[in-house]
matplotlib code that plots the C-alpha trace (Angstrom):
import matplotlib.pyplot as plt

x = [0.4, 2.6, 4.4, 0.9, 0.8, 4.1, 3.5, 0.5, 1.8, 4.2, 1.8, -0.2, 2.9, 4.0, 0.2, 0.5, 3.7, 2.7, -0.4, 1.3, 4.0, 1.2, 1.3, -1.5, -2.1, -5.3, -6.3, -7.7, -9.7, -11.6, -13.4, -14.7, -13.8, -16.2, -15.7, -19.4, -21.4, -21.7, -18.3, -18.8, -17.6, -16.8, -15.1, -11.6, -11.5, -12.8, -10.3, -7.5, -8.2, -9.0, -5.4, -3.9, -6.4, -5.2, -1.2, -1.6, -3.3, -0.1, -1.2, 1.0, -1.3, -2.1, -4.1, -5.3, -7.6, -9.9, -8.7, -9.7, -9.9, -6.5, -5.6, -8.3, -6.6, -3.2, -3.7, -5.5, -2.8, -0.7, -2.6, -2.9, 0.6, 1.2, -0.8, 1.5, 2.0, 0.0, -2.2, -5.0, -6.4, -8.6, -10.3, -11.7, -14.1, -15.6, -17.1, -20.1, -20.8, -24.0, -25.5, -26.5, -28.3, -27.2, -23.1, -21.7, -19.5, -17.1, -17.1, -14.0, -14.1, -14.2, -17.1, -19.8, -22.2, -24.3, -25.1, -25.0, -21.9, -19.7, -20.6, -17.1, -15.1, -15.9, -16.3, -14.2, -16.7, -15.7, -15.5, -12.4, -10.8, -12.4, -11.8, -8.3, -8.5, -9.9, -7.2, -4.3, -5.4, -7.0, -9.2, -10.6, -12.3, -14.4, -15.5, -17.8, -19.2, -20.4, -24.4, -24.8, -27.4, -25.4, -26.4, -24.5, -27.0, -29.8, -27.7, -27.2, -31.2, -32.2, -29.9, -31.2, -35.1, -37.2, -33.8, -33.9, -35.0, -31.8, -30.0, -31.0, -30.5, -27.3, -25.6, -26.6, -25.6, -22.4, -22.2, -18.4, -15.9, -14.9, -13.2, -14.7, -16.6, -18.0, -19.6, -21.8, -22.4, -26.0, -28.6, -28.2, -30.3, -30.9, -28.5, -26.6, -25.5, -23.2, -22.9, -22.3, -19.0, -15.8, -16.6, -19.7, -21.9, -20.4, -16.2, -16.8, -18.4, -15.6, -12.7, -13.8, -14.4, -11.8, -8.9, -10.3, -7.8, -8.6, -11.8, -13.4, -14.4, -17.7, -18.3, -16.7, -18.9, -22.2, -20.8, -20.3, -23.9, -25.5, -23.5, -24.7, -28.3, -28.0, -26.3, -29.1, -32.4, -32.4, -32.4, -29.4, -28.7, -25.1, -25.0, -22.4, -22.5, -19.7, -18.3, -15.1, -14.2, -13.0, -12.2, -10.3, -8.7, -7.0, -5.6, -4.6, -4.7, -1.7, -0.7, -0.7, -3.7, -6.4, -9.5, -12.0, -14.7, -18.2, -20.1, -23.5, -25.0, -23.9, -24.6, -28.0, -27.9, -27.2, -29.5, -32.3, -31.5, -31.4, -34.7, -35.8, -34.5, -36.4, -39.7, -42.2, -40.5, -42.6, -39.2, -38.8, -35.2, -34.4, -36.1, -34.3, -31.0, -31.9, -32.6, -29.1, -27.3, -29.3, -30.8, -31.7, -32.6, -35.1, -36.8, -36.8, -40.3, -41.4, -39.2, -40.4, -44.2, -43.5, -42.2, -44.9, -47.5, -45.4, -45.8, -49.1, -49.8, -47.7, -49.6, -53.0, -51.8, -51.2, -54.6, -57.5, -58.8, -56.5, -57.7, -55.0, -53.5, -54.2, -51.0, -52.1, -52.7, -49.1, -49.3, -47.9, -44.3, -44.3, -47.6, -48.4, -45.9, -46.1, -42.3, -41.1, -41.4, -45.4, -45.4, -42.8, -45.2, -48.7, -46.7, -45.7, -49.6, -50.7, -48.6, -49.7, -53.2, -52.7, -50.7, -53.3, -55.6, -53.9, -53.7, -50.1, -49.9, -48.3, -49.3, -50.9, -51.2, -49.7, -47.1, -44.0, -42.0, -40.1, -39.2, -43.1, -43.7, -40.8, -41.5, -45.1, -43.8, -41.2, -43.9, -45.8, -43.5, -42.5, -45.9, -46.9, -43.7, -42.5, -38.8, -38.6, -35.4, -36.0, -38.4, -39.2, -42.0, -42.1, -44.9, -44.3, -45.0, -48.0, -49.2, -48.4, -50.1, -53.1, -52.8, -53.8, -57.8, -57.7, -55.9, -52.1, -50.3, -52.1, -54.5, -52.7, -54.9, -54.5, -54.3, -57.7, -59.0, -59.5, -60.4, -63.6, -65.0, -62.0, -61.9, -60.4, -63.3, -63.0, -62.8, -66.1, -65.9, -68.9, -68.5, -69.9, -70.6, -69.4, -71.9, -72.7, -71.0, -73.6, -71.3, -71.1, -72.6, -75.2, -78.6, -78.8, -78.8, -81.5, -79.9, -78.8, -79.5, -76.2, -77.8, -76.1, -77.3, -75.6, -74.7, -75.9, -74.7, -76.7, -78.4, -76.9, -73.7, -74.7, -75.7, -72.5, -70.4, -68.8, -70.1, -69.9, -65.7, -63.7, -62.0, -58.7, -57.3, -54.9, -58.1, -59.7, -56.5, -56.2, -60.4, -59.2, -56.0, -55.2, -51.4, -48.7, -51.3, -48.9, -46.4, -43.6, -44.8, -44.4, -47.6, -50.7, -54.1, -57.9, -61.1, -63.4, -66.4, -67.8, -66.8, -63.5, -60.4, -57.1, -53.6, -50.4, -47.3, -44.0, -40.3, -39.7, -40.9, -41.6, -41.8, -45.5, -47.9, -48.9, -52.0, -54.0, -57.2, -57.3]
y = [-0.1, 2.3, 1.3, 1.9, 5.9, 6.9, 5.7, 7.4, 10.8, 10.7, 9.8, 13.1, 15.6, 14.2, 14.7, 18.2, 19.0, 17.7, 20.0, 23.3, 22.3, 23.1, 26.7, 28.8, 32.5, 34.6, 37.7, 40.0, 43.3, 45.8, 48.7, 51.7, 55.2, 55.2, 58.9, 58.9, 57.2, 57.1, 55.0, 52.2, 51.6, 48.0, 46.6, 48.0, 46.7, 43.5, 43.4, 44.1, 41.7, 38.8, 39.4, 38.9, 35.6, 34.1, 35.2, 33.2, 30.1, 30.2, 32.3, 34.1, 37.4, 40.1, 42.4, 45.9, 48.6, 51.1, 50.2, 52.1, 50.3, 50.7, 49.4, 46.6, 45.5, 45.7, 43.5, 40.6, 40.9, 40.3, 37.2, 35.8, 35.8, 34.1, 31.4, 29.2, 26.0, 26.9, 24.6, 26.4, 30.0, 32.1, 34.7, 37.3, 41.0, 43.3, 46.4, 47.1, 44.9, 44.1, 42.3, 42.9, 40.5, 37.7, 38.3, 40.0, 42.8, 44.3, 47.9, 50.1, 53.1, 55.7, 54.1, 55.9, 53.8, 56.8, 54.5, 51.1, 51.9, 52.7, 49.2, 47.8, 50.6, 51.1, 47.9, 44.6, 41.2, 38.8, 36.2, 38.0, 36.6, 33.3, 31.8, 32.5, 30.9, 27.6, 27.9, 27.9, 26.0, 22.3, 23.9, 27.4, 29.1, 32.6, 34.8, 37.5, 40.2, 41.9, 42.1, 45.5, 47.7, 49.4, 53.2, 52.4, 49.7, 52.2, 54.8, 52.4, 51.3, 54.7, 55.3, 52.3, 53.2, 49.9, 47.8, 48.2, 45.2, 43.4, 45.4, 42.6, 42.7, 41.5, 39.3, 36.6, 33.0, 31.6, 28.7, 26.9, 24.6, 21.4, 21.9, 25.5, 26.7, 29.7, 31.7, 34.5, 36.6, 36.1, 34.2, 35.5, 38.3, 39.5, 42.0, 41.5, 44.0, 46.4, 45.8, 48.4, 46.9, 46.7, 44.2, 43.1, 40.2, 37.5, 38.4, 38.8, 35.1, 33.7, 35.4, 33.6, 29.6, 29.7, 27.7, 25.8, 22.6, 19.3, 20.8, 20.3, 24.5, 23.4, 22.5, 25.9, 27.6, 26.1, 27.5, 30.5, 30.8, 29.7, 33.0, 35.4, 34.0, 34.7, 38.4, 39.6, 37.7, 35.4, 38.4, 37.1, 33.8, 33.3, 30.7, 28.9, 27.1, 24.0, 21.7, 20.2, 16.9, 16.4, 18.2, 21.4, 21.6, 25.3, 24.4, 20.2, 18.9, 18.0, 15.1, 17.6, 19.5, 16.8, 17.5, 18.7, 16.1, 16.4, 17.4, 16.4, 18.2, 21.5, 20.5, 19.7, 23.3, 24.9, 23.3, 24.3, 28.0, 27.5, 26.7, 29.4, 31.9, 30.7, 28.9, 31.6, 32.6, 32.8, 32.5, 29.3, 29.6, 29.8, 26.2, 24.9, 26.0, 24.3, 21.1, 21.3, 21.9, 19.1, 16.9, 14.4, 17.2, 17.1, 19.4, 18.1, 17.2, 20.0, 22.0, 20.0, 20.8, 24.5, 24.3, 22.8, 25.3, 28.1, 26.7, 26.0, 29.7, 30.4, 29.1, 30.1, 33.8, 33.4, 30.8, 31.9, 28.1, 27.0, 27.3, 28.5, 26.1, 26.3, 27.4, 25.7, 22.6, 21.1, 18.4, 15.1, 16.3, 12.7, 13.2, 15.8, 17.8, 20.8, 20.1, 23.8, 23.1, 23.1, 26.1, 27.7, 26.9, 27.9, 31.4, 31.5, 30.4, 33.1, 36.1, 35.1, 35.5, 38.8, 39.8, 38.7, 40.6, 43.8, 43.4, 42.7, 39.4, 36.6, 34.1, 30.5, 30.8, 27.7, 28.2, 27.4, 31.3, 31.8, 34.4, 35.8, 35.7, 37.6, 40.5, 40.4, 41.4, 44.1, 45.7, 45.7, 47.4, 49.8, 51.1, 50.9, 53.3, 50.4, 49.6, 46.1, 44.2, 40.9, 39.6, 36.6, 36.0, 36.6, 37.3, 40.8, 41.0, 39.4, 41.5, 44.4, 43.0, 42.7, 46.1, 47.3, 47.3, 48.5, 47.8, 49.0, 47.7, 49.2, 47.5, 45.9, 44.7, 42.5, 44.5, 43.8, 45.1, 48.1, 48.8, 49.5, 50.0, 48.9, 45.7, 44.6, 44.4, 42.9, 45.9, 45.6, 47.0, 47.2, 46.6, 49.8, 49.6, 52.5, 55.1, 55.6, 58.9, 61.6, 63.5, 61.1, 63.6, 65.9, 63.9, 61.1, 57.3, 55.1, 52.3, 49.3, 46.0, 44.0, 41.1, 41.7, 42.2, 43.8, 40.6, 41.1, 38.6, 36.3, 37.9, 35.3, 37.2, 40.4, 40.4, 38.3, 39.9, 37.4, 38.6, 35.1, 34.7, 35.3, 38.6, 37.0, 35.3, 33.0, 31.7, 30.8, 28.4, 26.4, 26.4, 24.2, 22.3, 20.5, 21.1, 19.1, 18.8, 20.8, 17.9, 20.1, 22.8, 26.4, 27.5, 26.5, 28.0, 27.3, 28.9, 28.7, 27.3, 30.9, 31.4, 33.3, 31.9, 33.0, 31.6, 31.1, 31.4, 30.1, 30.7, 26.8, 23.9, 24.2, 28.1, 29.4, 30.7, 34.1, 34.1, 36.5, 36.7, 37.0]
z = [0.1, 0.8, -2.7, -4.3, -2.5, -3.8, -7.2, -7.7, -6.1, -8.9, -11.3, -10.1, -10.5, -13.2, -15.2, -13.2, -14.5, -18.2, -18.0, -16.8, -19.9, -22.2, -24.0, -23.1, -24.9, -23.3, -25.4, -22.9, -24.2, -21.6, -23.1, -20.8, -21.9, -25.3, -26.9, -28.4, -25.3, -21.7, -20.9, -18.7, -15.2, -15.1, -18.3, -16.9, -14.3, -15.4, -17.9, -15.4, -13.0, -15.9, -17.6, -13.4, -12.7, -16.3, -15.7, -12.6, -14.1, -16.7, -19.4, -21.5, -21.8, -24.6, -22.7, -23.5, -22.0, -23.6, -27.3, -30.3, -33.5, -34.5, -31.2, -31.5, -34.4, -32.9, -30.0, -32.2, -34.5, -31.6, -30.2, -33.4, -34.0, -30.9, -31.5, -33.4, -31.3, -28.7, -26.8, -25.6, -26.7, -24.4, -25.8, -23.1, -23.9, -21.6, -23.1, -25.9, -28.2, -30.8, -33.2, -36.6, -38.9, -36.8, -36.5, -33.2, -33.2, -30.6, -30.2, -29.9, -27.7, -30.9, -32.5, -33.6, -35.8, -37.1, -40.3, -41.5, -43.6, -40.3, -38.8, -41.4, -40.5, -37.3, -35.4, -35.1, -36.1, -33.4, -36.3, -37.1, -33.9, -33.6, -36.5, -36.1, -32.9, -34.5, -37.0, -34.7, -31.6, -30.8, -27.4, -27.1, -24.9, -25.7, -22.4, -23.2, -21.1, -24.0, -23.7, -22.0, -23.0, -26.3, -27.0, -30.1, -31.1, -30.8, -33.0, -35.7, -35.3, -35.6, -39.0, -40.4, -40.4, -41.9, -41.4, -38.2, -36.9, -38.3, -34.9, -32.4, -28.4, -26.7, -28.9, -31.2, -30.8, -32.3, -34.5, -33.6, -34.5, -32.5, -29.5, -28.8, -25.8, -25.8, -22.6, -22.7, -20.0, -20.4, -22.8, -26.7, -27.5, -23.6, -21.9, -19.1, -16.1, -15.7, -11.9, -9.0, -7.1, -9.2, -11.7, -13.5, -11.9, -14.5, -14.3, -10.4, -10.8, -13.3, -11.3, -8.2, -10.2, -13.0, -11.9, -9.2, -8.7, -11.2, -11.9, -15.2, -16.9, -17.7, -14.0, -13.1, -15.7, -13.9, -10.3, -12.4, -13.2, -9.8, -8.7, -11.4, -10.6, -7.1, -7.5, -9.8, -8.7, -11.4, -14.0, -15.7, -16.8, -17.9, -21.0, -22.9, -26.2, -26.3, -28.9, -26.4, -27.1, -23.5, -20.0, -20.1, -16.5, -16.1, -12.8, -12.5, -9.1, -7.3, -4.7, -2.0, -3.3, -4.5, -6.8, -4.3, -3.4, -3.7, -1.2, -1.1, 1.2, 0.0, -3.5, -2.4, -0.5, -3.5, -5.6, -2.8, -3.3, -6.6, -7.2, -5.1, -7.3, -10.0, -9.1, -9.6, -12.8, -16.1, -18.4, -19.2, -19.9, -16.3, -16.0, -18.9, -17.4, -14.3, -15.8, -17.5, -14.6, -12.5, -14.6, -12.1, -9.2, -6.8, -8.3, -12.0, -12.3, -10.9, -13.5, -16.4, -15.7, -15.2, -18.6, -19.6, -18.2, -19.4, -23.4, -23.1, -21.8, -24.4, -27.1, -25.2, -25.6, -29.3, -30.4, -28.1, -29.4, -26.9, -23.2, -20.7, -18.3, -14.7, -12.8, -9.2, -11.4, -12.2, -14.8, -15.3, -16.4, -18.4, -19.9, -23.1, -22.9, -25.9, -28.0, -28.4, -33.0, -31.7, -29.4, -32.0, -35.1, -33.3, -32.2, -36.0, -37.5, -35.4, -36.3, -39.9, -39.3, -37.8, -40.7, -43.1, -41.2, -41.5, -44.8, -45.2, -47.1, -45.3, -47.4, -46.0, -42.4, -41.6, -39.3, -41.6, -41.0, -44.6, -46.9, -47.6, -43.7, -43.3, -45.8, -44.4, -41.3, -42.3, -44.1, -41.2, -39.1, -42.5, -42.5, -38.9, -38.5, -35.5, -35.0, -34.5, -33.4, -35.6, -38.7, -36.6, -35.0, -31.2, -28.2, -28.3, -32.1, -31.7, -29.2, -31.0, -34.2, -32.4, -30.7, -34.5, -35.1, -38.6, -41.9, -41.7, -45.0, -48.1, -50.5, -53.2, -56.3, -59.2, -62.7, -63.4, -60.2, -58.4, -54.9, -54.3, -50.4, -48.8, -50.9, -54.5, -57.1, -61.0, -63.7, -65.2, -68.6, -71.0, -74.8, -76.9, -80.5, -82.6, -83.9, -87.4, -88.5, -89.5, -91.5, -94.9, -97.2, -97.1, -97.5, -95.1, -96.8, -95.1, -92.5, -94.5, -92.8, -92.8, -91.3, -88.1, -84.3, -81.4, -79.1, -75.1, -72.5, -71.0, -67.7, -65.6, -66.7, -66.3, -62.5, -62.2, -59.3, -57.4, -54.3, -52.8, -53.6, -50.3, -50.0, -50.8, -53.1, -50.6, -48.7, -52.2, -52.6, -49.1, -49.6, -52.8, -52.4, -49.1, -48.2, -49.9, -53.2, -54.9, -55.4, -56.2, -58.7, -58.3, -60.3, -59.9, -62.1, -60.7, -60.9, -57.3, -56.7, -56.6, -60.4, -60.2, -61.7, -59.5, -60.1, -57.2, -57.5, -55.5, -55.1, -54.4, -53.1, -49.3, -49.6, -49.1, -52.0, -53.2, -55.1, -56.9, -58.9, -62.5]

ax = plt.figure().add_subplot(projection="3d")
ax.plot(x, y, z, "-o")
ax.set_aspect("equal")
plt.show()
């Protein structure tokens, strides 16, 4: 036994020495002193403290504070130049960031972003750093404390007018390659709190928990999430996206300092505190985070039931035909849970119904959100003079649509139609026979019978007014054709039972039909 203990101790020391011998490079940037918007109080402190923390963990740190555009690019170039031969790369950023069209940008201190053109010349794409890291190293970690409420994004949205919907809140989700972990200060699309102390809640928790002996970084980020939830009263939920293929231990355990054993009582107390923080919330993301952290937790069944209640309430809000759930009665979490896809499609269908009601031509009300639906929502924002953060369906968008009582989008009629009493009606043209000329000679010649007679349409056609036809050709299409009957076609022409012909066209299979009366 003594020999075995000695052998294990030597093995641990060798493993620790090998881990410490790994070459680690980090880029740390903190921007506080913005020149064209109000300065931020914490990012400078956050970057300085994070750089000291990483240096203590054996990182070769490239750091910069309050960098303008040239300074950021120089720091990134210096960092990328040191990645050759590195085993682990880490990028930490604190300051303003924004998303435009699903792409994330970091804002230097001299950014103004007065127009859309300034984005490419005054901001730094985050993919510039991430792509260089993934090309050079096997393991990459990105920590972004850049989800703060950003006045630069507001400036940009104002300058873009109707295209302002492409400017979103916070940062967007990032697709990563194998071996990369990205941690956000809060969930994508949301904004984080700056904090009232020396550091932001997210960075404060990172400094506290990163580098625990023998502990994997994914477990450390769970501890970070727990601390931030407690510090913000559940308002901010740190999020991470990982494609790591193995454990990443920033500080290996040694023989004299073994990895901390799991304290069951402490873990249970933390779980109880976490649940007590979120149990009365109405945000599904909080319960998803609980199940991710405690998949077999003592409140797992209640969390699943709460998610079902939230989803049913969302569907009921979007579609009045669905009864609202009773919060007092918790359903069986194993029976009849509503998948995300079903709830999302019900929400999309409700938005399409409202868009068509307001005359914005969303096409088929099938819950499939495509190009036609996005154009309809963009038209609603344009004619309603509204600013939308995104062209995707959401409960906020649905509430805005329902608040409108009158038509928003102007009525667009086919070429053979005209607007009459708020509806498109077919233009009826009556044929007139040419009148006989009264200037042929000085004397009138008797009318000469030519054997022809005036043709008048049948009485049933004269009275035809298409009064029984649907006001919208899209409705006529859905009444005559079942879903999926197109069989790959992109053009369909038919005559409705009311006697009126219509034609429909779509860009490709799976896209919504756009129909019009002939």
